[in-house]
N, C-alpha and C positions, 0 to 999 in steps of 0.2 A: 465827699469830698476829701482827699489825701494831703497830713500836714503837709507831708516832704512831695516836694516834688524838684525832677530832676530831670534839664533840658539835655538831649544827648545829639548826637551823630554816629553814626553806624561804625565806623572805622578809628575812633577815638580810642584811645587805651586809658586815656584819665575819664573816661567816660564811665568804662567797662572798672577800671580800677574802683572809681567811687559808689559804682552801683554795687559790686561786692562788698565793698565796706560797709556799707547801709544793709544789706542783707546780711552780713555776716554778725551785726551787733540786734538783727531783728527787727532793725527800724522795717517801718513800709512807709514804700516810698510810688508815687504813679511817675512815668518814663514817661515825655512827650520827646519824640525824635521831630529833629531839623532840618534833615537831610531833605525833605522836600518842602520844605517852607522856608524858601529863604525872607519872605515879608516879614514872619513871625519873629525871627533870628535879628532881623535887625529891629523891629517895635522892641523887642526886648532890650537888646543894645541901647536904645534909645531913652526909655523909661527906667536904664539900670545904670548912668552915670557913663555909658559907652563901654560899657564891660561886652565883650566881643567872645571870648574863648568860651568853649564847652570843657567842662559838663557845666551847668551855670544849676546851683543848687538852690532851692526857696525853701523856707521853714515859711505857712502861714503868710505866703504872699510875701517875704523880704527875702531878698539874695542877701545869701551869707558867705558868695563866692564859688571857687571849682573845687578841684580836688584837693590841691593845697590847703584851701582854707578850711575846708571839712576834714584832711589828715588833721590839722593842728587844732581844731575844737576838743578832736576825739583823743589825741596825746594826751590833751591836757586835761582831759577828764569832761568837757565846758560844754559835747554833746548832747547830756540828759541835760543839764542846767536849762540851753539854748529851747529844747524841745518846751521842758517846764515852765519856762517864763513865758513864754507866746502863749502855751496852754491859760496861763491863767491873766494875761493881759485881755 
C-alpha cells in the first residue's frame, strides 16, 4: 500500500504537474483515476469537507490538498517532514 495516493483525472494539467513533482522528488505514489468513477469522486468530496477539485493528494489516508498545497509543502521544505511525521504516528 502506497503512503502517498493521488486521485486524478486524465486531462487535468494540475494532476500531471503534481505527479511530475512527486516523481522528480523520488516519492513513490499510487495514482487513482477518477474519470470513470464519479461515485468515488463524490464520496471523496463528502469525506473531505467538500473538497471537489483534482488532484486530491493524500498521505497515509489524510488529504493534504491539491497541487497548490503540495507545491507549498515542497517549497517550504515541509513535505519530507509531513511524510516522516505520518511514519511516526
